[in-house]
N, C-alpha and C positions, 0 to 999 in steps of 0.2 A: 530660685526665687530670692530676692533681696530680703534679708531677715528684718530690716527696719520697717518694712511695710506690713509685716505680719503680726506685730506685737502691740498690744495695749493701746487704749484710747488716749492715754496721757502722752503717748509718743508723738512728736511732731514730725511731719514729713517735710524735711528741709530741701529735698532734691527736686521737687516739682511744684507747680502752682505758683500763686502770688508770693511775693517776698515782703513787701512793706508791712502788711498786716501781721504776718508771722513774726517778723523781727520785733514789732511793737509788743506782741503777745509774749515774746521771750524776754525782751529787755526791761519792760516796765516792772513785772514782778521781781526781777533780779535787782533792779535799782531799789525797789521798795525793801527788798531783803537786806541790802547793804545799808540802807538808811536806818532800818531797824537795828542792825548790828551796831551802827554808830550811836544810836540812841542809848545803847547800854552805857557807853561812856558819857554821852550827853546828860543822861539822867544822873549819873554819878556827879558830874560837874555841877549841875543845877542843885542837887540836894546838899552837897557840902558847901556850895556857894551861899546858901540861905540858912543852913541849920548847923553847920560845924562850929566848934568853939572858936576857931580862927579861920573865918571864911576865905579871906584872900590867900592865905598860905595853903589851905586845903585845896582851893580851886587851882592854884598854880601847881601843886603837887600832882593832882590827877591829870591836868592838862599837859604838863611837860613830859609825861611818860609816853605820850603817843608816839613821837618819833623814835624813842628807844625801843618800844615794843615792836614797831614796824621794822626797825633795823635788824632785830634779832630773828624775827619769824618769817620775813618776806622771802628768804631763799627757799624755804620749804613750802610756803604758800605758792610760790612760782611753780613748784613741782606739780601742784594740783592743776595748773594750766596745762602742763605737759600731759597729764593724765586725760584731761578733757580732749585735747587734740588727738592723742593716740586712739582713744576709744571712739571718737567721732569719725576718724579716718576709717577704722575697721567697720563701723556701721555703714558709712557711705559706700564702702566697697562690698557690702553685703556679707561680711564675715562675722557672724554672731559669736562663734566659738572663740575667736581671738579677742573679740571685744570683751567677753566675759572673763577671760583669763587676765586681761589688762585691768579689769575692775578689781579683782582680788589682789593683784600686785599693788595697785594704787592704795587700797585700804590698808594693806599690811604696812606699806611705806608710811601711811598717815600715823599709825600707832607708834611705830619706831621713832619717827621724827618728833612726835609729840613728847615722848619721854626724854629724848635728847635735849629738846628745847627747855623742858622743865629744869633739868640739871644746869644747863647753861645760864638760864635766867636767874636762878637762885645764886649762882656764883658771881655773876658780873653786874648785878643790880647796882650796888653801891659804887664800885669803881667807875662805871660809865657815868652815873649821875654826878659823881664828884668831878670827873674829867670835863663834864659839860658846864662846870662852874654854877651848878644849881645853888641858889641863895641858901644860906645857912638856915633861915627860917622855914624853908621848904624841904630841905634835904631829907630829914627824918621821916616826914610824911610820905615823900615820894618813894623812898626805899621800901617802906612798909607796904605801900600800894603795889609796887612792882613785884615784890616777892610773893605776895598772896596771889596776884594775877597769874603768875607763871605756874602756880600749882594746877591751874585749870588748862594748861597748854595741851596735854594729850587730847582733851575733849574738843578744843578749838581746831586742832589739826584734823580730827575725825570728821567734824562738821564740814570743814572747808573741802576736804577731799570727797566726802559723800555728796555735798552739793554739786561739786564739779562733775561727778559721775551722773547725777540726775540731769545736769545741764546738757550732757552729751546726747541725750535723747530728746532735748527740747523742753524738759520739765523744769520750770523755774517757780512753779506754784507751791509745790510741797516744801522746798527750802524756806519759802516765805511763811508757810504755816508754822514751821518749826520756830522761826524767829518771832512771830507774833506771840506765840505761847510763852516762849522763854523771855521775851521782852517785857510782857506784862508782869511775869513773875519777878523779873529784875527790879522793876519800878516799885512793886509792893515790898520786896525785901529791903530795898534802899530806905524806904520810909521807916520800916520797922527797926532796922539795925542802927540807923543814924539818929532818928528822932526819939525812938523809944529807949534804945539801949546806949545811945551816945557813943557809938563806935567810930564816928567820923570817917576818916579815910579807910580804915580797916573794914568798916561796915560795907562801904560801897564796893570794895574789892571782893569781899566774901560773896556779896550778892551777884557780882559778875561771874564768879567761878561757878556758883550754883546754876545760874541761868545757862552757862555754856555746857554744863553737864546735861541739862534738859534738852537743849537744841541738838546736841550730838546724839543723844539716845534716840530721839525721834527720827533723825535722818537715817540712822542704822536700821530702825524698825521699818521705815519705808523701803529701804533697799532689800531687806530680807523678804518683804512681802511682794516685791516687784516681780512680774512675770516675764519681762522682756530679757534681752541679752545682758542687761546690767543687774540682774538678780544677784544678791550677795548671799553666799553660804559660808557662815563663820568657820565651818570645818575645813573649807578649802583655802583659807587665808595662807598665802605663801607669795613669794616673789619670783617671777619669771625673769631670768637674766635678760632675755630679749626685750621684754616689755619695759623693764627697768631702764635699760640703755636708751630706748626711744623716749620714755617719759623724761628722763634726766637730760637728754640731748636737747629737748625743747624746753623743759621746765627750768633747768638751771640758768640758762641765759635770761629767761623771763624773771626768775627770782633775783638774779644779779641786777637786772634793771631796776626792780623794785627796791633792792637793797641800796643801790646807788642813790635813788631818790631819797630813801630814808636816811642814808648817811649825809647827804647834802642838807636834809632837814635838821638832822642832829647838829651839824655844823652851824646852821643858821640859828637854831635854838640856843646853842652855847653862846653865841654872840648876843642874841636877844636877851639872855639871862642877865647880861651886864646892864640892862636898862632898869633892873629892879623888879621887885615882887609884883607891883601893879601892872607893869608891862607884860610880865610872864602870864599873869592871871587874865589880862585883857586879851592877849594872844590866844590863850586856851579857849576863851569864850568864842572868838571869831573862827577858830579852826573848826568848831562844830559845824558852822554854816558852810565853810569851804568844803568840808567832807560831804555834806548833803548834796551840794552841787556836783562835786566830783563823782559821786556815785551814779548820777545820771550818765556821765561819760563811761563809767565802768560797766553799766548795764549794756550799753551799745557796743562797748569793747568786747565783752564776753559774747554778745550776739555775733559780732564780726568773726571772732576766732572759731566759734562753734559751727556757724553756717558755712564759713569758708572751708573749714576742715572736712566737713561732710562732702561738700561739692567738689573740693579738690580730690578727695578719695574717689568720687564718681567721675572725675576728669571733665568737669563742666566749667570751662574758662569764662564764658560770657556771664554765667550766673554769679561767679565769684566777683567779677567786675561790678555787677549791679549791687551785690551785697556791700562792697566798699562804699559806693556812692550813697546808698540809702542810710547806712549806719553813720557815715560822716555827717550827712545833712541833719538827721534826727539828733545826733549827739550835740552838734553846735547849737541848734535851735532850742532844744529843751533846756540845755545847760544855761544858755544866755538868759532865757526867761526866768528860771528859778533864781539865778544869781542876782539879777536886777530887782527881783522882789525882795530879796534879803537886803540889798543896798538901800532901796527906797524906804524900807521899814527898819533900818538898822538899830535905831534907838529902842524900838519896841522889842525886837528880837534879842538884843543884848540884855534887856531887863529880865529875861527868863532865867539868866544865869547869875546875875549880880545886881546889887543895888549900890555898889561903891562907885561914886562919880569918876574917880581917876581910872578905875578898871574899865568902866564903860567907855571912857575917852579913847583908851588904847584899843579896845575892841572895835569901835566904830571906825577908827583910822585904818585898822588892818582890813576890815570888811571892804572899805572903798578901794584900797590898793590892790587887793587880791581878786575879789569877786568881779570887778568890772571887766576883766579880761580872761576870766577863768575858762571860758569856752575854747580858748586857743589850745588848751591841753588836748582837745579832741584830735588835733592834727597828728601828734605822735602816738597817742594811745590807740586810736582806731587803725592808723597806718601800721603800727607795730603789731597789732592783733592779726591783721590780715596777712602780714608777712609770716607770722608764726603758723597761721593756718595753712600756708603753702610751703612750709618747711624751712623758712629762714628765721631762726630765732636769735642767733648770735648778732646779726646785723643791727636790729633796733637796740639791742642791749649795748653794743659798743658805741653807737651814736648817742645814746642816752648818757653814757658815762662821760663823754665829752661835753654834751650840751647842758648837763645838770651839775654833776659833781665837780668837774674841773672848773667850769665857769663860776659856779657858786662859791667854790673855795677862793678863787681869785677875787670875787666881789666881796666876800665876807672879810678877807684879811688884807685886801689892798684898797678897795674903793671905800668901804664903810669907815675904816679908821680916818680917812681923809675928810669924810662927811658923816660924823657920828650921830645920825638921826634915825629914829625908828622907821620912818617912811622910806629913807634911802636904803636901809637894809632890806626891807620887804620888796622893793622894786626889782630885786634880782629875779623874782618869780616870773613875772610876765616877760621879761627880757629872755630868760632861759627857755620859756615856752616857745618863743618865736624861733630861736636858734635850733632847738631840738626838733620842733615840728617841721621846719623847712628841710632839715637833713633827712628825717625819716620818710617824708613824702617823696623826696627825690629818689631815695633808695627803693621805695615801693614801685614807682613807675618804671624803674630800670629792671628790677628783679622779677616783676610779675610775669612778663613774657618769657623770660628765661626759665622760670619754674615750670610752665606748661610745655615748653619745648622739650624740657628734660623728661617730662612725663609722657610725651608723645601724644598730647591732647590734640 
């Protein structure tokens, strides 16, 4: 008997029945979870933008840290993608015992990587921000925020890996519950620490750390109480060499891809910092809405990798093909709709974070440039996710390195100096999406048939 059919009402049957409705049920709560996670940072930006003693500098300090944080943590967050794929493969193959062993390996890796990132973050905060040419008026605030933020890194890793484990059985609702509770707490603490205690940037960072402690604690409780093959027993925390190898073989390329994106964004941010504090602050405002739209893509990306992993484990090629088509269609359509809502109401949405006219001008310019074509990101995100689900993780990573990091380096240091304008710098994003997306989709269509021939499907 396949163990995935025997466990828990919360567990989704990804191997039979309709697909579109199940993908929506999986992806929408996941997108909402990611949006809530982004709201941690968005609330930080909004509160300091209106109530800090120096709103523009504080807004820029919180906002410019996003690329730095992602650069440092994404390699390990990528490993959580590997955990999702490995556990989902075992479930699809009906091997509950191996799935449970992989769960304990993944959660142990989460704790170890979290403490490693804490140490790294405390050491490199100031050197990285200085190397990015962060304006002097912003640097002190930014370093303070980043160092406090990294104190909560073990909890961030535990939440991300725990949520990935729950996603492997199709459960995206309980991670959402975790973030609803911690997000409300984060907003309340922001108001108290910034408005009442005048802690400014330090206050929003402390609030974020506390909220991350809460979300990680809740996800661990859910896993301990889970009755299926992803049940967590803290006494069994250990790392299986076999599971670790498979998790890292898939997760490290995924993490490298995310790091390359983050590195390219750090490069763009360092050039953007040269346009001054108002440009940095305006960009920080617009990035919030870019992230909201991107998380729609991320939801369907995670659906693609999880559904594909299970069905690849069950050797169902036709179902894997349908998963790709459905996830790509939904991702493009929903992302385009949300992005254009933000563009059409850009003045209204920017006003949530700032009342400074110059900051708003930069924010609205960035929203038009980036959000108008943001749905193109679906091409390489969903395509890369399906490739990982069928065992090809390094291919999309290498294609992304060329399509993003290499090209964006060229654009930032060759094209932008020739035309030193804010909009010229930002136009690198849609151009790189087209290049990377085309390459990943071509790879997907070539490698898909080869993967199933290798499995003997």
